[in-house]
DSSP file (Angstrom, degrees, kcal/mol; ACC not computed):
  #  RESIDUE AA STRUCTURE BP1 BP2  ACC     N-H-->O    O-->H-N    N-H-->O    O-->H-N    TCO  KAPPA ALPHA  PHI   PSI    X-CA   Y-CA   Z-CA
    1    1 A M              0   0    0      0, 0.0     2,-0.2     0, 0.0   101,-0.1   0.000 360.0 360.0 360.0 141.4  -12.0  -21.6  124.4
    2    2 A E        -     0   0    0      1,-0.1    57,-5.6    56,-0.1    56,-0.4  -0.563 360.0 -88.2 -96.6 165.3  -14.5  -24.2  123.2
    3    3 A V        -     0   0    0     54,-1.2    71,-1.1    55,-1.1    57,-0.3  -0.328  53.4 -87.5 -76.4 157.9  -16.8  -26.3  125.4
    4    4 A V  B     +a   74   0A   0     55,-0.5    55,-0.3    54,-0.3     2,-0.3  -0.461  53.9 143.2 -80.8 129.4  -15.7  -29.6  126.9
    5    5 A M        -     0   0    0     69,-0.8     2,-0.3    53,-0.6    55,-0.1  -0.884  52.3-110.8-149.7 132.9  -16.0  -33.1  125.4
    6    6 A A        +     0   0    0     -2,-0.3     2,-0.3    66,-0.2    69,-0.2  -0.502  50.2 146.0 -81.2 129.4  -13.2  -35.5  126.1
    7    7 A R        -     0   0    0     -2,-0.3    66,-0.3     7,-0.1     2,-0.2  -0.929  56.3 -74.5-145.8 167.3  -10.8  -36.5  123.4
    8    8 A V        -     0   0    0     -2,-0.3     2,-0.4     6,-0.1     6,-0.2  -0.488  45.2-174.0 -68.4 132.5   -7.2  -37.4  123.2
    9    9 A S  B >> S-E   13   0B   0      4,-1.0     3,-1.4    -2,-0.2     4,-1.1  -0.944  73.0 -18.9-130.9 109.2   -5.0  -34.3  123.4
   10   10 A G  T 34 S-     0   0    0     -2,-0.4    -2,-0.0     1,-0.3    -1,-0.0   0.710 113.8 -74.2  67.7  18.9   -1.3  -34.8  122.8
   11   11 A G  T 34 S+     0   0    0      2,-0.2    -1,-0.3     1,-0.1     3,-0.1   0.503 125.3  79.8  77.0   2.9   -1.7  -38.6  123.5
   12   12 A R  T <4 S+     0   0    0     -3,-1.4    73,-2.3     1,-0.2    74,-0.7   0.800  78.0  57.8-111.5 -40.5   -2.1  -38.0  127.3
   13   13 A K  E  <  +EF   9  84B   0     -4,-1.1    -4,-1.0    71,-0.2     2,-0.3  -0.780  55.5 159.4-101.7 135.8   -5.6  -36.9  128.1
   14   14 A V  E     - F   0  83B   0     69,-0.9    69,-2.1    -2,-0.4     2,-0.5  -0.971  29.4-136.2-143.2 160.6   -8.7  -38.8  127.2
   15   15 A G  E     - F   0  82B   0     -2,-0.3     2,-0.7    67,-0.2    67,-0.2  -0.972  16.2-137.9-117.5 135.0  -12.3  -38.9  128.4
   16   16 A A  E     - F   0  81B   0     65,-2.1    65,-2.2    -2,-0.5     2,-0.3  -0.819  19.9-133.8 -91.9 120.2  -14.1  -42.1  129.0
   17   17 A V  E     - F   0  80B   0     -2,-0.7     2,-0.3    63,-0.2    63,-0.2  -0.578  30.2-174.1 -74.4 131.4  -17.6  -42.0  127.6
   18   18 A V        -     0   0    0     61,-2.7    61,-0.3    -2,-0.3     2,-0.1  -0.867  28.0 -97.3-125.9 159.0  -20.0  -43.3  130.2
   19   19 A A        -     0   0    0     -2,-0.3     2,-0.3     1,-0.1    59,-0.0  -0.446  44.4-103.2 -73.6 147.2  -23.7  -44.1  130.2
   20   20 A V        -     0   0    0     -2,-0.1     2,-0.2     1,-0.1    -1,-0.1  -0.568  39.1-122.0 -70.7 127.8  -26.1  -41.5  131.7
   21   21 A A        -     0   0    0     -2,-0.3    -1,-0.1     1,-0.1     4,-0.1  -0.523  12.1-153.8 -73.7 135.3  -27.2  -42.7  135.1
   22   22 A A  S    S+     0   0    0     -2,-0.2    -1,-0.1     2,-0.1     3,-0.1   0.782  72.7  86.7 -77.8 -28.2  -30.9  -43.0  135.5
   23   23 A A  S    S-     0   0    0      1,-0.1    -2,-0.1    -3,-0.0     2,-0.0  -0.380  91.2 -99.5 -72.1 151.8  -30.7  -42.5  139.3
   24   24 A G        -     0   0    0      1,-0.1     2,-0.2    -2,-0.1    -1,-0.1  -0.307  37.2-117.5 -67.6 154.3  -30.7  -39.0  140.6
   25   25 A L        -     0   0    0      1,-0.2    86,-0.2    -3,-0.1     3,-0.1  -0.580  25.8-116.7 -93.9 160.1  -27.5  -37.3  141.6
   26   26 A G  S    S+     0   0    0     84,-1.0     2,-0.2    -2,-0.2    85,-0.2   0.794  72.5   7.2 -67.0-122.6  -26.6  -36.2  145.1
   27   27 A V        -     0   0    0     83,-0.4    83,-1.7     1,-0.1     2,-0.4  -0.447  63.1-139.8 -75.4 127.4  -25.9  -32.6  146.3
   28   28 A A  E     -G  109   0B   0     -2,-0.2    81,-0.2    81,-0.2    -1,-0.1  -0.743  16.2-174.6 -85.0 131.0  -26.5  -29.7  143.9
   29   29 A V  E     -     0   0B   0     79,-2.9     2,-0.2    -2,-0.4    -1,-0.2   0.807  37.3-119.4 -97.1 -34.7  -23.8  -27.1  144.2
   30   30 A G  E     -G  108   0B   0     78,-0.6    78,-1.1     2,-0.0     2,-0.4  -0.698  33.1 -50.5 125.2-177.6  -25.2  -24.4  141.9
   31   31 A A  E     -G  107   0B   0     -2,-0.2     2,-0.4    76,-0.2    76,-0.2  -0.781  41.5-176.8-102.9 140.5  -24.4  -22.5  138.8
   32   32 A V  E     +G  106   0B   0     74,-1.1    74,-1.1    -2,-0.4     2,-0.1  -1.000   8.2 167.6-134.3 132.7  -21.1  -20.7  138.1
   33   33 A T    >   +     0   0    0     -2,-0.4     3,-0.9    72,-0.2    70,-0.1  -0.376  40.2  88.0-121.7-155.7  -20.4  -18.6  135.0
   34   34 A A  T 3  S-     0   0    0     68,-1.0    68,-0.2     1,-0.2    -1,-0.1   0.773 116.4 -57.9  67.8  29.6  -17.6  -16.1  134.0
   35   35 A G  T 3  S+     0   0    0     66,-0.4    65,-3.0    69,-0.3     2,-0.3   0.183 117.0  79.0  95.7 -18.7  -15.3  -18.7  132.6
   36   36 A T  E <   -B   99   0A   0     -3,-0.9     2,-0.4    63,-0.2    63,-0.2  -0.903  53.2-161.4-123.5 156.6  -14.7  -21.0  135.6
   37   37 A A  E     -B   98   0A   0     61,-2.5    61,-3.2    -2,-0.3     2,-0.4  -1.000  16.0-168.7-133.3 132.2  -16.7  -23.7  137.2
   38   38 A Q  E     -B   97   0A   0     -2,-0.4     2,-0.5    59,-0.2    59,-0.2  -0.951  19.8-161.5-129.4 141.9  -16.1  -24.9  140.7
   39   39 A A  E     -B   96   0A   0     57,-2.4    57,-1.6    -2,-0.4     2,-0.5  -0.991  17.7-176.3-113.5 124.2  -17.1  -27.8  143.0
   40   40 A Q        +     0   0    0     -2,-0.5     2,-0.3    55,-0.2    55,-0.1  -0.893  31.1 104.4-127.6 101.7  -16.6  -27.0  146.6
   41   41 A A  S    S-     0   0    0     -2,-0.5     2,-1.4    52,-0.1    -2,-0.1  -0.970  74.0 -91.5-165.6 166.4  -17.3  -29.7  149.1
   42   42 A N  S    S+     0   0    0     -2,-0.3    52,-0.2     1,-0.1    -2,-0.0  -0.643  70.2 125.7 -92.9  82.3  -15.5  -32.2  151.4
   43   43 A H    >   -     0   0    0     -2,-1.4     3,-1.7    50,-0.9    48,-0.2  -0.550  44.0-161.1-133.2  67.3  -15.2  -35.3  149.2
   44   44 A P  T 3  S+     0   0    0      0, 0.0    49,-0.2     0, 0.0    -2,-0.0  -0.199  76.3  22.0 -53.7 137.2  -11.5  -36.2  149.1
   45   45 A G  T 3  S+     0   0    0     46,-2.9    76,-2.2     1,-0.3    77,-0.1   0.533  88.1 149.4  82.9   7.1  -10.6  -38.5  146.2
   46   46 A A  E <   -H   91   0B   0     -3,-1.7    45,-2.2    45,-0.5    -1,-0.3  -0.373  34.7-144.6 -70.3 152.3  -13.6  -37.5  144.1
   47   47 A C  E     -Hi  90 123B   0     75,-1.9    77,-3.0    43,-0.2     2,-0.4  -0.526  12.7-118.3-106.1 178.6  -13.3  -37.5  140.4
   48   48 A V  E     - i   0 124B   0     41,-0.8    34,-2.2    34,-0.3     2,-0.4  -0.978  20.3-171.6-128.3 137.1  -14.9  -35.2  137.8
   49   49 A V  E     -Ji  81 125B   0     75,-3.1    77,-3.0    -2,-0.4     2,-0.5  -0.972  12.2-150.1-122.9 136.2  -17.4  -36.0  135.0
   50   50 A V  E     -Ji  80 126B   0     30,-2.8    30,-2.7    -2,-0.4     2,-0.5  -0.936   7.7-168.3-113.3 130.8  -18.4  -33.5  132.4
   51   51 A Q  E     -Ji  79 127B   0     75,-2.8    77,-3.0    -2,-0.5     2,-0.8  -0.975  13.1-147.7-116.0 126.1  -21.8  -33.5  130.7
   52   52 A N  E     + i   0 128B   0     26,-2.6    25,-2.4    -2,-0.5     3,-0.2  -0.823  36.5 150.2-103.2 104.5  -22.2  -31.3  127.6
   53   53 A H  E     + i   0 129B   0     75,-2.7    77,-0.9    -2,-0.8    -1,-0.1   0.022  45.9 105.4-112.1  23.7  -25.7  -29.9  127.2
   54   54 A A  S    S-     0   0    0      2,-0.3    -1,-0.1    75,-0.3    75,-0.1   0.651  86.2-123.9 -79.6 -16.4  -24.4  -26.8  125.4
   55   55 A G  S    S+     0   0    0      1,-0.2     2,-0.3    -3,-0.2    -2,-0.1   0.593  84.0  61.7  82.4   9.5  -25.5  -27.9  122.0
   56   56 A R  S    S-     0   0    0     18,-0.1    -2,-0.3    19,-0.1    -1,-0.2  -0.971  94.9 -82.4-156.0 164.7  -21.9  -27.5  120.6
   57   57 A T        +     0   0    0     -2,-0.3   -54,-1.2    18,-0.1     2,-0.3  -0.493  52.4 179.2 -70.1 142.7  -18.5  -28.9  121.0
   58   58 A T  E     -C   74   0A   0     16,-2.9    16,-3.7   -56,-0.4   -55,-1.1  -0.915  21.2-137.2-142.2 167.2  -16.6  -27.4  123.9
   59   59 A T  E     -C   73   0A   0    -57,-5.6   -55,-0.5   -55,-0.3     2,-0.3  -0.982  15.0-171.1-129.4 140.6  -13.2  -27.6  125.7
   60   60 A V  E     -C   72   0A   0     12,-2.5    12,-2.9    -2,-0.4     2,-0.3  -0.923   1.7-166.6-125.4 155.8  -12.4  -27.5  129.4
   61   61 A S  E     -CD  71  99A   0     38,-1.6    38,-3.1    -2,-0.3     2,-0.5  -0.921  25.6-109.3-135.3 164.5   -9.1  -27.2  131.3
   62   62 A M  E     + D   0  98A   0      6,-0.6    36,-0.2     8,-0.6     5,-0.1  -0.839  30.9 168.7-103.9 121.7   -8.2  -27.8  134.9
   63   63 A N  E     +     0   0A   0     34,-3.3    35,-0.2    -2,-0.5    -1,-0.2   0.809  68.6  55.4 -90.0 -41.2   -7.3  -25.0  137.3
   64   64 A Y  E    S+ D   0  97A   0     33,-1.8    33,-2.7     1,-0.1    -1,-0.4  -0.986  92.1  40.1-145.3 136.4   -7.5  -27.1  140.4
   65   65 A P  S >  S-     0   0    0      0, 0.0     3,-0.7     0, 0.0    -1,-0.1   0.482  94.8-131.3 -72.9 154.4   -6.3  -29.6  141.3
   66   66 A A  T 3  S+     0   0    0      1,-0.2    -2,-0.1    -2,-0.2    -3,-0.1  -0.241  79.4  52.4 -71.2 159.9   -2.9  -28.6  139.8
   67   67 A G  T 3  S+     0   0    0     -5,-0.1     2,-1.1     1,-0.1    -1,-0.2   0.285  71.4 109.1  99.5  -9.4   -0.8  -30.9  137.5
   68   68 A Y    <   -     0   0    0     -3,-0.7    -6,-0.6    -6,-0.1    -1,-0.1  -0.722  54.4-173.2 -99.4  83.7   -3.4  -31.8  134.9
   69   69 A N        +     0   0    0     -2,-1.1     2,-0.2    -8,-0.1    -6,-0.1  -0.397  40.8  24.6 -81.0 153.4   -2.1  -29.7  132.0
   70   70 A G  S    S-     0   0    0     -2,-0.1    -8,-0.6    -8,-0.1     2,-0.3  -0.564  83.6 -82.8  96.2-160.3   -3.8  -29.3  128.7
   71   71 A D  E     - C   0  61A   0     -2,-0.2     2,-0.4   -10,-0.2   -10,-0.2  -0.920  19.9-128.1-144.6 169.1   -7.5  -29.5  127.9
   72   72 A W  E     - C   0  60A   0    -12,-2.9   -12,-2.5    -2,-0.3     2,-0.5  -0.973  17.2-142.0-121.2 134.2  -10.3  -31.9  127.1
   73   73 A T  E     - C   0  59A   0     -2,-0.4     2,-0.5   -66,-0.3   -14,-0.3  -0.858  18.2-165.1 -96.8 127.8  -12.6  -31.6  124.2
   74   74 A I  E     -aC   4  58A   0    -16,-3.7   -16,-2.9   -71,-1.1   -69,-0.8  -0.955   7.0-146.4-118.4 128.7  -16.2  -32.5  125.0
   75   75 A Y    >   -     0   0    0     -2,-0.5     3,-2.0   -18,-0.2   -23,-0.3  -0.550  38.8 -73.4 -93.4 157.6  -18.8  -33.1  122.2
   76   76 A P  T 3  S+     0   0    0      0, 0.0   -23,-0.2     0, 0.0    -1,-0.1  -0.166 115.4   5.2 -52.1 136.9  -22.5  -32.4  122.4
   77   77 A N  T 3  S+     0   0    0    -25,-2.4     2,-0.2     1,-0.2   -24,-0.1   0.500  95.3 139.0  67.9   7.7  -24.6  -34.7  124.6
   78   78 A D    <   -     0   0    0     -3,-2.0   -26,-2.6   -26,-0.1     2,-0.4  -0.518  38.8-161.9 -80.4 152.3  -21.5  -36.5  125.9
   79   79 A L  E     + J   0  51B   0    -61,-0.3   -61,-2.7   -28,-0.2     2,-0.4  -0.953  26.0 171.1-131.0 109.0  -21.1  -37.6  129.5
   80   80 A V  E     -FJ  17  50B   0    -30,-2.7   -30,-2.8    -2,-0.4     2,-0.5  -0.946  37.6-133.3-132.2 142.7  -17.4  -38.3  130.2
   81   81 A V  E     -FJ  16  49B   0    -65,-2.2   -65,-2.1    -2,-0.4     2,-0.4  -0.803  39.8-120.0 -82.5 127.6  -15.1  -39.1  133.1
   82   82 A L  E     -F   15   0B   0    -34,-2.2     7,-2.7    -2,-0.5     2,-0.3  -0.586  34.7-168.2 -74.0 129.0  -12.0  -36.9  132.6
   83   83 A L  E     -FK  14  88B   0    -69,-2.1   -69,-0.9    -2,-0.4     2,-0.4  -0.883  12.9-168.3-117.2 148.2   -8.9  -39.0  132.3
   84   84 A Y  E >  S-FK  13  87B   0      3,-3.2     3,-1.7    -2,-0.3   -71,-0.2  -0.977  80.1 -10.6-138.0 123.2   -5.3  -38.0  132.5
   85   85 A N  T 3  S-     0   0    0    -73,-2.3   -72,-0.2    -2,-0.4     3,-0.1   0.859 131.9 -54.6  52.8  37.7   -2.5  -40.5  131.4
   86   86 A G  T 3  S+     0   0    0    -74,-0.7     2,-0.3     1,-0.2    -1,-0.3   0.412 119.6 101.7  82.7  -1.4   -5.2  -43.2  131.4
   87   87 A E  E <  S-K   84   0B   0     -3,-1.7    -3,-3.2   -73,-0.0    -1,-0.2  -0.883  80.2 -98.2-118.3 148.9   -6.4  -42.5  135.0
   88   88 A A  E     -K   83   0B   0     30,-0.4     2,-0.4    -2,-0.3    -5,-0.3  -0.350  43.0-109.4 -61.5 138.8   -9.5  -40.7  136.3
   89   89 A V        -     0   0    0     -7,-2.7   -41,-0.8   -41,-0.3     2,-0.3  -0.603  45.4-172.7 -71.2 121.6   -8.7  -37.1  137.4
   90   90 A K  E     -H   47   0B   0     -2,-0.4   -43,-0.2   -43,-0.2   -44,-0.1  -0.867  19.3-141.4-120.0 151.9   -9.0  -37.0  141.2
   91   91 A S  E     -H   46   0B   0    -45,-2.2   -46,-2.9    -2,-0.3   -45,-0.5  -0.950   7.3-148.3-112.1 129.7   -8.9  -34.2  143.7
   92   92 A P  S    S+     0   0    0      0, 0.0    -1,-0.1     0, 0.0    -2,-0.0   0.786 104.7  33.1 -64.6 -25.2   -7.2  -34.7  147.0
   93   93 A T  S    S-     0   0    0      2,-0.3   -50,-0.9   -49,-0.2   -52,-0.1   0.586 111.4-114.1-103.0 -14.6   -9.7  -32.3  148.7
   94   94 A G  S    S+     0   0    0      1,-0.4     2,-0.3   -48,-0.2   -53,-0.0   0.422  79.3 120.4  89.8   0.3  -12.7  -33.2  146.6
   95   95 A E        -     0   0    0    -55,-0.1    -1,-0.4   -49,-0.0     2,-0.3  -0.726  40.9-171.6 -98.7 149.0  -12.8  -29.7  145.1
   96   96 A F  E     -B   39   0A   0    -57,-1.6   -57,-2.4    -2,-0.3     2,-0.4  -0.982  13.0-169.0-136.3 148.9  -12.4  -28.9  141.4
   97   97 A N  E     -BD  38  64A   0    -33,-2.7   -34,-3.3    -2,-0.3   -33,-1.8  -0.918  16.6-175.0-138.1 111.5  -12.0  -25.7  139.4
   98   98 A L  E     -BD  37  62A   0    -61,-3.2   -61,-2.5    -2,-0.4     2,-0.5  -0.817  22.7-133.1-108.5 145.0  -12.4  -26.0  135.6
   99   99 A Q  E     +BD  36  61A   0    -38,-3.1   -38,-1.6    -2,-0.3     2,-0.3  -0.844  40.5 159.1 -91.8 132.6  -11.9  -23.3  132.9
  100  100 A K        -     0   0    0    -65,-3.0     2,-0.1    -2,-0.5   -40,-0.1  -0.852  49.5 -62.6-142.5 174.6  -14.9  -23.3  130.5
  101  101 A D    >   -     0   0    0     -2,-0.3     3,-1.6   -42,-0.2   -66,-0.4  -0.444  45.7-132.0 -61.9 136.2  -16.5  -21.0  128.0
  102  102 A S  T 3  S+     0   0    0      1,-0.3   -68,-1.0   -68,-0.2   -67,-0.2   0.728 102.7  60.3 -67.1 -21.7  -17.8  -17.9  129.8
  103  103 A D  T 3  S+     0   0    0    -70,-0.1     2,-0.3   -69,-0.1    -1,-0.3   0.504  89.5  91.1 -84.7  -1.7  -21.2  -18.1  128.1
  104  104 A L    <   -     0   0    0     -3,-1.6     2,-0.4    24,-0.0   -69,-0.3  -0.727  69.8-138.2 -96.7 142.7  -21.9  -21.6  129.5
  105  105 A Q  E     - L   0 129B   0     24,-2.7    24,-2.8    -2,-0.3     2,-0.5  -0.809  16.3-151.3 -94.4 137.4  -23.7  -22.2  132.8
  106  106 A A  E     -GL  32 128B   0    -74,-1.1   -74,-1.1    -2,-0.4     2,-0.5  -0.946  10.2-171.3-113.7 127.6  -22.2  -25.0  135.0
  107  107 A V  E     -GL  31 127B   0     20,-2.1    20,-2.9    -2,-0.5     2,-0.4  -0.980  11.9-154.6-118.7 124.3  -24.3  -27.0  137.4
  108  108 A W  E     +GL  30 126B   0    -78,-1.1   -79,-2.9    -2,-0.5   -78,-0.6  -0.804  15.4 175.1-104.1 136.8  -22.5  -29.3  139.8
  109  109 A N  E     -GL  28 125B   0     16,-1.8    16,-3.3    -2,-0.4     2,-0.5  -0.995  21.4-141.4-137.1 133.5  -23.9  -32.5  141.4
  110  110 A Y  E     - L   0 124B   0    -83,-1.7   -84,-1.0    -2,-0.4   -83,-0.4  -0.830  11.9-168.7 -96.3 130.4  -22.0  -34.9  143.6
  111  111 A D  E >   - L   0 123B   0     12,-2.8    12,-2.0    -2,-0.5     3,-1.4  -0.932   4.7-165.8-118.0 104.4  -22.8  -38.6  143.2
  112  112 A P  T 3  S+     0   0    0      0, 0.0    -1,-0.1     0, 0.0    10,-0.1   0.701  86.3  49.6 -65.9 -19.7  -21.2  -40.6  146.0
  113  113 A G  T >  S+     0   0    0     10,-0.1     3,-0.5     8,-0.1     2,-0.3   0.390  87.2 110.3 -98.8   3.6  -21.7  -44.0  144.2
  114  114 A R  T <  S-     0   0    0     -3,-1.4     8,-0.5     1,-0.2   -67,-0.2  -0.614  80.7  -2.4 -89.7 138.4  -20.2  -43.0  140.9
  115  115 A D  T > > +     0   0    0     -2,-0.3     5,-1.8     1,-0.1     3,-1.5   0.699  69.3 142.7  65.5  28.3  -16.9  -44.3  139.4
  116  116 A H  G X 5S+     0   0    0     -3,-0.5     3,-1.8     1,-0.3    -1,-0.1   0.823  70.7  65.6 -62.2 -29.2  -15.7  -46.5  142.3
  117  117 A D  G 3 5S+     0   0    0      1,-0.3    -1,-0.3     2,-0.1    -2,-0.1   0.635  99.7  51.6 -67.8 -12.6  -14.4  -48.8  139.5
  118  118 A K  G < 5S-     0   0    0     -3,-1.5   -30,-0.4     2,-0.1    -1,-0.3   0.206 127.3 -98.7-105.4  12.5  -12.0  -46.0  138.5
  119  119 A G  T < 5S+     0   0    0     -3,-1.8     2,-0.3     1,-0.3    -3,-0.2   0.688  77.4 143.9  81.5  18.9  -10.7  -45.6  142.1
  120  120 A C      < -     0   0    0     -5,-1.8     2,-1.1     1,-0.1    -1,-0.3  -0.647  56.8-137.7 -95.8 148.1  -12.9  -42.6  142.8
  121  121 A N  S    S-     0   0    0    -76,-2.2    -6,-0.1     1,-0.3    -8,-0.1  -0.582  81.0 -58.3 -92.5  66.1  -14.6  -41.6  146.0
  122  122 A G  S    S-     0   0    0     -2,-1.1   -75,-1.9    -8,-0.5     2,-0.3  -0.173  71.1-102.3  77.0 178.1  -17.7  -40.7  144.1
  123  123 A S  E     -iL  47 111B   0    -12,-2.0   -12,-2.8   -77,-0.2     2,-0.5  -0.997   8.7-129.3-142.2 145.4  -17.7  -38.1  141.3
  124  124 A W  E     -iL  48 110B   0    -77,-3.0   -75,-3.1    -2,-0.3     2,-0.6  -0.832  24.8-155.0 -85.3 127.6  -18.7  -34.5  140.7
  125  125 A V  E     -iL  49 109B   0    -16,-3.3   -16,-1.8    -2,-0.5     2,-0.6  -0.936   7.4-165.6-105.8 116.0  -20.8  -34.3  137.6
  126  126 A V  E     -iL  50 108B   0    -77,-3.0   -75,-2.8    -2,-0.6     2,-0.6  -0.911   4.2-157.6-104.5 121.3  -20.7  -30.8  136.0
  127  127 A T  E     -iL  51 107B   0    -20,-2.9   -20,-2.1    -2,-0.6     2,-0.6  -0.870   5.2-151.7 -99.6 124.0  -23.4  -30.2  133.4
  128  128 A L  E     -iL  52 106B   0    -77,-3.0   -75,-2.7    -2,-0.6     2,-0.4  -0.862  15.2-171.8 -98.9 122.5  -22.6  -27.4  130.9
  129  129 A N  E      iL  53 105B   0    -24,-2.8   -24,-2.7    -2,-0.6   -75,-0.3  -0.906 360.0 360.0-116.5 141.2  -25.6  -25.6  129.6
  130  130 A G              0   0    0    -77,-0.9   -76,-0.1    -2,-0.4    -1,-0.1   0.436 360.0 360.0 -84.6 360.0  -25.7  -23.1  126.7
């Protein structure tokens, strides 16, 4: 599997490239390796943003929430909101579980003010580091 940068996959999934926020992000969740990356907190309706600091193109896929089939390709230095069928990927519980390259470290930060314009209750920003 390659590291995540959002691109169209089968005409359904796209990632919206967004500007890097200058303000600090909220709660740090920590690093997770071994192929999955998880955000675990009580933020129902949160969306997910992927930031690629791996130095290479990568691909991610969604384990939870269910129903978001396929994968997203993320290019180096991109910061993207994951979209599915044109809408931001949201979690009913605020938790996410992404499949990623096992050699990448994932650091999660919740930003409560991010992506309200996309119908999100804030967003989890997962930074992938090589």
